[in-house]
N, C-alpha and C positions, 0 to 999 in steps of 0.2 A: 639645447641639446645637440651633440655633434652627430654627424651622419653615421659614424660608425656605431654609436650607441643605439641610434634608431634602428640601424640594420640588425644589431644584436637582438634588440627587443622584438623586431618583426620576425627573425628566425625563431626565437623562443616561442612566440605566439603561434606560428605555423607548426612547430613541433608538438606543442600542447594539443592543438586541434587534431593533428594526426593521430596522436595517441588516444584521443577520445573517440575519434572516428573508426579507429582500428578495433576498438573494443565492441563496437556495434551496439545495437539497442538491447535493453533488458526486456526480453519476451517472457514475461513472468505470469504464473497462474497462482492464485490462492488456493491451496489445498485444505479443505475443511477438516478439522480434527474429528476423526470418527469416534463412535461410542465404544468400539471394541476393535481388537487388533485385526490387522489386515489378513485376509486368506491368500491373497496374491499381491504382487508388487503394483501398487496403485500409481507409481510414478511413470511406469511404462506407457499408458495412454497419453498422459501429459506430454511425455517426450514425443511421442507419435504425432501429437498436435503441432510440434515444432517449437515448444517452449525451451528456454535455456535457464530458467529460474523457477522455482516455487517459493511461495511465501507460506510460513507456518505462524499461526496465531494461537498461542497458548494463553487462555483467559484467566485473569484474576478476578475476584469479586469484591467490591465495596459496598456494603449495605447502605441505603440512603441515610445520610446523616451520621454515619459512623466514620471512624478513622482507620478501621482495620482493612487489611487486604488478604483475602483467603486465596490460596492457589495450591496446586498439586495435591488435592484432597482425594481420599479414597473414592468418594462418590462422584467425582468428575469423570468425564468421558476419557477413556484410554488415551486418545489422541492429544489430550491437553495436559496429560500428566507426563512427568519426565520420561517415563518408559516410551511413551508414544512419540514424543518429540524426538527423542534420540533416534529411534528406529526410523522415523520419516526422514531425518537428516542422513542416516546411513544409506537408505535406499536411494535417495536422490543423488548423493555423491557417487554411489556405485554406478549409476547411469549417466555420470558426467552432467548433472543438472545442479546448478548453484543454489543456494539457499539464502532467503532473507528471513530472519527471526523477528517476529514483531509481537512481543508480549503485550497484552492489551487488557485494560480494566473495564468490566462491565459493571453498571450500576443498576440492578433491577428496579423498574419503575422510573427511571431517568436516564439523562445522557451524560456521558462523562465530561463534556464540554461545560456543563453547569455545575461541576463539582466546586463547591466553596465551603468554607468554614468561618466561623464568627471570631475565633481567636487565634492568635499565634501559636499557642499550645497545640490546639487541634490541628492546625496546618502542619506543624513540625512532627506530630504523632503520625499522621498520614504519610508525610514525605519520607520518614524513617521506614515505614512499612512498604512504601512503594519502592524505596531503594532496595530493600531486601528482596522484593519480588523481582525487579529488574536484573539484580546481580545474581539471583539464582539461575535465570536463563542465560545471562552473560557468561556464567561459568560453563554452560553447556556449549554456547557459541565458541568459546575459547577451546574447549576440549576437542569439539568436532570440526573445528576450523570453518565455521560459518562465514560466508563472505560478506554478508550485509547484515547489520543490526539496527533495529528501530528503537530509539530511546523513549518514545511516547506517542500517543495518539489523540488528537483533537481535544487537548486540554485548553479550551478557549479562555476560562477565568483563570486557571492555575498560572498559565505562562505570563498573564497580564499582571496578576496580583503578587506572583512569587517567582520572578525571573532569575533571581540569584540562585535559587534552588536548582533550576534547569541548567544554569551555566556551571555550577559546581558539579552537578550530576555528570554532565558530558566529560568535564575535565577528568573526573575520577574513572570514567569508563575509558577514556583515551590512554590512561596510564597502564591499562592491563590488556586491552583489546587491540589488535592489529588490523582488523578488517575495516570496512567502511562503515560509516555512520550516517543515519538520517533520522528525521523526526517527521511524523505524519500530521500536517495540519489540515484542517477542514478547508474546503474550497473557498469559503468566505472569510477565512481568518489567517491565511498564510502570510500576509503583510504584517501581521502583528507579532511575529516571532522575532525575538531579539538575539538568538544565538545561531543563526544560520551560518555565520562565519566560523563556527566550531566544528561544523558537519561537513560531510563530503557532498551531500545532495540537499537540495530543497525538496522536501517530500510533501505531497498534496494529495489528500483524498479527493479525487476529481469527479465531482457530481454537479458540475456547472449546468444549470437549466438552460436549454437550447431552444425548444419548441414544445408548444402544447398540442400540435397536430397529432391525430391518431397514428398515421404512418408517414412522417415527413421523409422526403427523398434525401439521398446523400448530398446533393448539391446545396440544397437549402440549409442542411446542417453544417456543411462546411463553411458556408457563408456566415452562419450564426457563431462559428468558431473563431472567425478572423479577428474580431476586436479582443476576445480573450487571449488568443495567442499572442497578439501584439503586446498586451499588458504582461504576460507570463515571460515574454522574450526580454523585455525591458527590465523586470524584476531579476531575471537570471543574470543579465549583464551587470546589474548593480552590485550583486553579490559575488560575481565570478564563480557561480555554481550552476551546474546543470540541474533541471528539475526532473524529478521522477514522480510518476503517478503511483504513490503507494497503494492506491486503490482506485479502480475505475470499473464501470460496467452499467448495464441496463437490464431492467427487468424485461421479460418477453410478454409484455402486455401493451394494450393500446396507450399512446402518449408517453411512452417510457423515456423519451428525450427531454421531459419536462422536469417538474419538481418530484424527484424520485422518492424523497423522504415522505411526501404526502401520499404518493401511490402505495407505498408499503402498507399504510394503515388500512387500506381498502382492497388490498391486492386480490383477495379471494373473489370479489365481485367484478373485476376488470377483465374484459375478454383477452384471451390469449392472442399475441401479436408477434411471431417470430420475425416477421419482416422488418417490423419497427426496431426490434432489437439489433438485428443483423445491420440495417442501414446505420443506426447510431454508433456501432462499433466501427463500421467501415469508414464512416465520416471522421471519427477520431483518428484512425490510422492515416487517412488520406490527407488530413491536415497537418498532423504533428511529425509524421515519420521522417520527413525531409528536413525537419528542423534540428540543428545541431544542439540547441539548448535543451531539447527534450531527450532525456536518457532512456526512455521506455517506461514501462510500468507493469502493474501486477493486476490481472483481470480477476474480478471478483464474480464467481467463485466455482470450485470444482469439488464435486462430492466423491471421494474415493469409494469404488465399488458400490456407488449409489448411496452410501451411508452418510448421515449427519444432516439430511434436509429437514426443514421445518413443516412438511406436509403439502408443499405446493411447488415441487421442482419444475413443473411444466410452465409455471409463471415466474420463477425465481431467476436470479442473475446468471445462474450457470448456462453456458453454451452447449452442454452436453446433449448429444442427440437432437440438436436443433439446427435450424437453417444456417445460423451464424458460424458453426464449428467449421465447415469447409472454407468459409471466407477467411476466418482466423488462421486456419492451417496455411492457406495460400500466402497470406501476409508474412507469417512467421517464417515459412520456408523460403520465400523468394526475396526477403529484404533483410539486411544486416543492420 
């Protein structure tokens, strides 16, 4: 390779990195869909926190063992129906907040990662219904110029057994959508996704277990992050894609930096611990903010006007009215 070509490649790389750096981090908050319409603008407190993105998660429902996908139903919460999604996007954009739309399937009594069928016919029926679900919200994303769209979330078995469906789906979405695309892989499954090269970001639901301590300090958690960050950086380089945490967060309870999916099962009986939550979020920021491969992420979660919680907001992932809120605001406002 000639010196001239090497220099051109180097200049191109520097220009690419400068573009990435100029965009800054995605400082996102997941705004929970409320059961009824807003009385006031719920994006203003999110903007006050310093966020520059919100994530909206309209749910569809697949009953266990069935191939149907139900969504935008009359009995669904207002915020999950088209009317609520559109109004949420409108309010965010009016306040110069960007939006990621992340339509997501919920299977009562199960986890979507375990979704599987015995026959090709059943798979195809579900896939056709899922496509209708996704494109219904893609139409909204196109109409309202949503900046980022997530094509799927945590389909552990589906992406392994039916990779061609996902490849075709992303290609079809690309034909009509001009925004950026990602997929949200679970933290223990992101290396099994075959279509990252079709997307703009590698998306990860980031619930890596770090420590079982009741209240681990920030330095210990930063140390626990180091090998994970090393692996993430290598993976990002392999695909030449930045990594975005499509979801991250910690319950405000003892031991929240551990296996959060197990804590959720007994959350009502675990002591409240806002310090543990704050330390865990701060350690994530401390470790990852300076890394170019990390594009930022979406904190889970925010209850607009206090609506949409499941009965334990004092222990839930939200930072609202908790110790972590001022720390998050400091990071968001003072770091690009």
